[in-house]
C-alpha positions in Angstrom: -11.8 27.5 -25.5 -10.8 25.2 -22.6 -11.5 26.1 -18.8 -9.7 25.0 -16.1 -11.6 25.8 -12.4 -9.1 26.4 -9.3 -10.2 26.6 -6.0 -8.7 28.7 -3.3 -8.8 30.0 0.0 -10.6 26.4 2.0 -10.8 26.6 5.4 -12.0 23.3 5.8 -11.9 20.1 4.1 -15.5 19.8 3.3 -14.9 22.8 1.0 -12.1 21.5 -0.5 -14.1 18.0 -0.9 -17.1 19.8 -2.2 -15.1 22.2 -4.8 -13.4 18.7 -6.3 -16.6 17.3 -6.3 -18.3 20.4 -8.7 -15.0 20.0 -11.0 -12.1 21.7 -9.8 -9.4 20.5 -11.4 -6.9 22.2 -8.6 -7.1 23.4 -5.2 -4.6 25.8 -3.2 -4.9 24.8 0.4 -3.2 26.3 3.7 -0.7 24.0 5.4 -2.9 23.9 8.6 -5.7 22.4 6.6 -3.9 19.9 4.2 -1.2 18.5 7.2 -3.3 18.1 10.0 -6.8 17.6 8.4 -6.6 16.3 4.6 -4.5 14.2 4.9 -5.3 12.2 8.4 -8.2 10.1 8.2 -9.5 7.5 11.1 -9.1 4.7 9.6 -5.4 5.3 7.7 -3.9 4.0 10.3 -5.8 1.1 10.9 -6.2 0.2 7.0 -2.3 0.1 7.3 -2.0 -2.5 10.3 -4.6 -4.3 8.8 -3.0 -4.7 5.2 0.5 -5.3 7.5 -0.7 -8.0 9.5 -2.1 -9.9 6.6 0.7 -9.5 4.4 3.0 -11.3 7.7 0.3 -14.2 7.7 0.1 -14.8 4.1 3.8 -14.6 4.1 4.2 -16.6 6.8 2.4 -19.6 5.2 4.0 -18.5 1.4 7.8 -19.2 4.0 6.2 -22.5 5.6 6.0 -24.2 2.2 8.8 -22.5 0.4 11.3 -24.5 3.4 9.0 -27.7 3.2 9.5 -27.9 -0.3 13.4 -27.3 0.0 13.5 -29.6 2.6 12.2 -32.3 0.3 14.1 -31.3 -2.8 17.0 -31.7 -0.7 16.3 -35.0 0.7 15.5 -36.6 -3.0 19.0 -34.9 -4.4 21.2 -36.0 -1.1 20.1 -39.7 -1.3 21.4 -39.7 -4.9 25.0 -39.8 -5.4 26.2 -37.5 -7.9 29.3 -38.5 -9.8 31.9 -36.2 -11.4 31.8 -36.8 -15.5 35.9 -37.3 -16.2 
């Protein structure tokens, strides 16, 4: 027989966390606990800001490399005369 545990009627995040650690596969949570406390974490905004900043720095490095090599490519091929075949 297969058994699934459903946790219900939680009043705070700690209760939800402990129930999941104990093996619950599902929980029901009041909207005020879920929206205001369970989703938000103090490091969420910091993590997103740090990731975006690092991504921009790396993207700018890659962009500068692409611009440099495109310029070199154009210099090489603009110096060669390409004639149309007849």
